[in-house]
C-alpha positions in Angstrom: 21.8 15.9 69.2 19.1 17.7 70.4 18.1 21.8 70.0 15.5 21.6 72.5 13.1 18.7 71.9 14.3 18.6 68.2 16.7 16.0 66.7 19.5 18.2 64.9 20.7 15.6 62.5 17.3 15.2 61.2 17.0 19.1 60.7 20.1 18.6 58.9 19.0 15.8 56.7 15.7 17.6 55.9 17.2 21.0 54.9 19.7 18.7 52.7 17.0 17.1 51.1 14.6 20.0 50.5 17.6 21.7 48.6 18.2 18.7 46.5 14.3 18.5 45.6 14.9 22.2 44.3 18.1 21.3 42.5 16.4 18.1 41.0 13.5 20.5 39.6 16.0 22.9 38.1 17.8 22.4 34.7 20.8 21.1 35.9 22.7 18.3 33.9 21.1 14.8 33.4 23.8 13.0 35.5 23.1 15.5 38.4 19.3 15.0 38.2 19.5 11.2 38.0 22.0 11.3 41.2 19.4 13.3 43.2 16.4 11.5 42.1 17.9 8.0 43.0 17.3 8.7 46.7 15.9 12.2 47.5 12.1 11.1 47.8 13.1 7.9 49.4 15.1 9.7 52.1 12.0 12.2 52.8 10.1 9.0 53.5 12.5 7.7 55.8 13.0 11.0 57.8 9.3 11.0 58.2 9.2 7.6 59.7 11.9 8.6 61.8 9.5 11.5 63.3 6.6 9.2 63.8 5.9 7.1 67.1 3.0 5.4 68.2 3.4 6.7 71.7 2.9 10.2 70.5 -0.1 9.0 68.5 -2.0 6.4 70.7 -5.4 6.9 69.1 -6.2 6.5 65.3 -9.1 8.8 65.1 -6.7 11.8 66.8 -3.9 11.0 64.5 -5.7 10.6 61.3 -7.6 14.1 62.0 -4.2 15.9 63.0 -2.3 14.4 59.7 -5.5 15.5 57.7 -5.2 19.0 59.1 -1.2 18.9 58.6 -1.1 17.3 55.1 -4.6 17.2 53.3 -5.6 20.7 54.3 -2.4 22.2 52.9 -2.9 20.1 49.7 -6.2 21.5 49.2 -5.3 25.1 50.1 -2.1 25.6 48.2 -3.4 23.6 45.2 -6.3 26.2 45.1 -3.7 29.0 45.2 -1.3 27.6 42.8 -4.2 26.3 40.3 -5.3 30.1 40.2 -2.0 31.4 39.5 -1.6 28.8 36.8 -4.8 29.4 35.3 -4.5 33.1 35.0 -0.7 33.5 34.2 1.4 30.3 34.5 0.1 28.3 31.8 0.7 31.3 29.5 4.6 31.6 30.1 7.4 29.2 29.8 6.8 25.4 29.1 3.5 25.3 30.0 2.9 27.7 27.2 3.8 25.0 24.9 1.4 22.2 25.9 -2.0 22.3 25.5 -3.8 21.6 28.8 -7.6 22.2 29.6 -8.5 24.6 32.4 -10.0 21.5 34.2 -7.2 19.0 33.8 -5.7 20.0 37.0 -8.7 20.0 39.0 -9.1 16.4 38.1 -5.3 15.7 39.0 -5.6 17.5 42.4 -8.8 15.4 43.1 -7.0 12.0 42.0 -3.7 13.1 43.2 -2.0 12.0 39.8 0.4 13.6 37.0 -2.3 15.8 35.7 -1.6 18.3 38.6 0.2 20.3 36.4 -0.4 23.7 38.3 1.8 22.2 41.3 3.4 18.8 40.6 5.3 18.4 43.7 2.3 18.6 45.8 1.8 14.7 45.2 3.8 13.9 48.2 1.4 15.6 50.6 -1.6 13.2 49.5 0.9 10.2 49.2 2.3 10.9 52.7 -1.1 11.1 54.0 -2.4 7.6 52.9 1.1 6.1 53.7 0.6 7.0 57.3 -3.0 6.0 57.4 -2.1 2.5 56.3 1.1 2.4 58.2 -1.0 3.2 61.4 -3.5 0.6 60.6 -1.1 -2.2 59.7 1.9 -1.6 62.3 -0.2 -0.7 65.4 -1.3 -4.2 66.0 2.5 -5.2 65.7 3.9 -2.5 68.1 4.9 -4.9 70.7 6.2 -7.5 68.2 10.1 -8.1 67.3 11.7 -5.9 64.9 12.4 -9.2 62.6 8.6 -9.4 62.2 8.2 -5.8 61.3 10.9 -5.9 58.8 9.4 -9.1 57.4 6.2 -7.4 56.9 8.2 -4.5 55.2 9.6 -6.8 52.8 6.0 -8.2 51.8 5.2 -4.7 51.5 8.0 -4.3 49.1 6.8 -7.2 47.1 3.5 -6.0 46.9 4.8 -2.6 45.4 7.0 -4.3 43.0 3.9 -6.5 41.8 1.9 -3.2 41.4 4.8 -1.6 39.5 5.6 -4.5 37.2 2.0 -5.7 36.5 -0.5 -3.3 37.1 -0.9 -1.2 33.9 -3.0 1.5 35.4 -2.0 4.0 38.0 -3.7 4.1 41.2 -5.2 7.2 42.6 -3.8 9.3 45.5 -0.1 7.8 44.4 -1.0 4.8 46.1 1.4 3.0 44.6 4.0 5.2 45.3 2.6 5.0 49.1 3.1 1.3 49.2 6.9 1.7 47.9 7.4 4.6 50.4 6.1 2.7 53.4 9.1 0.6 53.3 11.4 3.6 53.8 8.9 5.0 56.1 9.0 1.9 58.1 12.6 1.3 58.2 13.3 5.1 59.5 10.4 4.4 62.3 12.2 1.3 63.2 16.0 2.2 63.5 15.7 6.0 64.4 16.4 5.2 68.2 19.4 3.3 67.1 20.9 6.1 65.1 23.4 8.1 67.5 25.5 11.0 66.8 28.9 9.6 65.9 32.6 11.2 66.1 33.9 11.8 62.7 36.4 8.8 62.2 38.3 7.5 59.0 35.8 4.5 58.6 32.9 6.9 58.6 34.5 9.3 55.9 35.1 6.2 53.9 31.6 5.1 54.2 30.3 8.5 52.8 32.6 8.3 49.8 31.7 4.6 49.4 27.9 5.3 49.5 28.3 8.4 47.3 30.1 5.9 44.8 27.2 3.5 45.2 24.5 6.2 44.3 26.8 7.5 41.3 26.9 4.1 40.0 23.2 3.4 40.4 22.2 6.5 38.9 24.3 5.6 35.9 22.9 2.4 35.5 19.3 2.8 36.5 18.9 6.3 35.0 16.1 8.5 35.9 13.7 7.4 38.8 10.4 9.3 38.9 8.8 7.8 42.3 5.6 10.2 41.9 4.6 8.1 39.1 5.8 4.9 40.4 8.7 4.7 37.8 11.8 2.6 39.0 13.3 0.8 36.3 15.2 -1.8 37.9 13.6 -2.3 41.2 16.4 -3.8 42.9 18.8 -1.2 41.7 16.4 1.2 42.9 16.3 -0.1 46.4 20.2 -0.3 46.7 20.4 3.2 45.4 17.8 4.6 47.8 19.4 3.2 50.8 23.1 4.0 49.9 21.9 7.7 49.5 19.9 7.6 52.6 22.8 6.3 54.5 25.3 9.2 52.7 22.9 11.9 53.8 22.3 10.7 57.2 26.2 10.2 58.0 27.0 13.7 56.6 23.8 15.2 58.6 25.5 13.2 61.9 28.9 15.1 61.0 27.3 18.6 60.6 25.2 18.2 63.8 28.4 17.9 65.8 29.5 21.5 65.3 26.5 23.1 63.8 26.5 26.2 61.4 23.7 28.4 60.6 21.8 26.1 63.2 18.8 28.6 63.4 18.4 28.9 59.6 18.7 25.0 59.3 16.0 24.5 61.9 13.6 27.1 60.0 14.2 25.5 56.8 13.8 22.1 58.3 10.2 23.0 60.2 9.1 24.7 56.8 10.1 21.8 54.1 6.4 21.3 53.1 6.0 25.0 52.4 9.1 25.1 50.4 8.1 22.1 48.5 4.8 23.7 47.9 6.0 27.0 46.6 9.2 26.7 45.1 7.9 26.1 41.5 6.3 29.6 41.9 9.8 31.2 43.1 11.3 29.5 40.0 8.8 31.1 37.8 9.2 34.5 39.3 13.2 34.3 39.3 13.2 33.1 35.7 11.0 36.4 35.1 13.7 38.6 36.8 16.3 36.8 35.0 14.5 37.5 31.3 12.9 40.8 31.9 15.0 42.6 34.5 18.5 41.2 33.6 18.1 39.9 30.0 19.7 36.6 30.8 18.1 34.0 28.5 16.7 31.3 30.9 18.2 28.9 28.6 21.7 29.9 30.1 20.7 27.4 32.8 20.1 24.4 30.9 22.3 21.6 31.4 24.8 23.8 33.7 25.5 22.8 37.1 27.0 25.9 39.0 24.3 28.4 37.7 21.5 25.9 38.6 23.2 25.2 42.2 22.9 29.1 42.7 19.4 29.2 41.2 18.3 26.6 43.4 19.9 28.3 46.5 18.4 31.4 45.8 14.7 29.8 45.2 15.1 28.2 48.6 15.7 31.4 50.4 13.1 32.9 48.4 10.6 30.7 49.8 11.4 31.5 53.5 9.6 34.7 53.5 6.5 33.0 52.1 7.1 30.6 55.1 7.2 33.4 57.4 3.9 35.1 56.0 2.0 31.7 55.9 3.1 30.9 59.4 2.4 34.4 60.8 -0.6 35.6 59.1 -2.5 32.7 57.0 -1.5 29.5 59.2 -4.8 28.0 58.0 -3.2 27.1 54.8 -1.2 24.8 56.5 -3.9 23.3 58.9 -2.8 25.3 62.0 -4.3 28.1 64.0 -3.0 31.4 64.4 -0.8 32.1 67.6 -2.8 33.8 70.4 0.1 36.5 70.5 -0.8 37.2 66.8 
């Protein structure tokens, strides 16, 4: 289960999830995109909850500072880098060239953490997760010694609050707070059950469960359509939760199976450790890869639209294109992700 102090099935789950993020942001067919968006962000919140413990973070001030460095510092630095790229180059090409956006609109989006952050939309997850974790800590720290049933009851109340905001509040809350409320449910469930998740041997029942949960996700994706968690759009709220937990179960089972006889273990761990960097820079790699397609190989970008196999390959190439970026940042510019340079240099 563990590689050193790492939990290998979580590494596999995070790696699968970040690849799905890239594939979801590519130009695959709408059914594929709907399938991915049904559960991929709830899965990320769930896995984040699995990795949190009050035992590791007994002091709130130290926790808040640590998470500010780990989430908000990268949020500010990476937004600055990608904003400058967007300002001087990105907005003149591709889809951005067809949209009239003022130079200051992304700055407003960055400050408020909303959809105006066109320079790098996936950065919403950083600010959302930061406030989610702060509120989760303050709310559940006093409940630390209470029973799981009490904690689950609180999470149900939070889910109801999330629905109330979604259904009746016409205004988008700043800092993705509406999404943070809903995401806290998945984060809390992950935090509550992580110690009950064990590596299981592959049995017929588990294989059936994988296909059953996959079938549920496919059905929910068809019925509930396109979910945009970043802007608090869930369509049918109940179906959203059913599809999310089915997808979480499906990926967790697959990740458990993969961790039994791990393949490409080192690269999986490296991807898992750098999911936030990959999330931050994959749209930039999209732009460069499309430029290579068009100007070097003379392949129209439109050949990707609505195609499954080309986008699977495109997302995979983009994923591995992000790894050198992760290496350079970790080794030479760790301050970008809120870390100090290693004494070994």
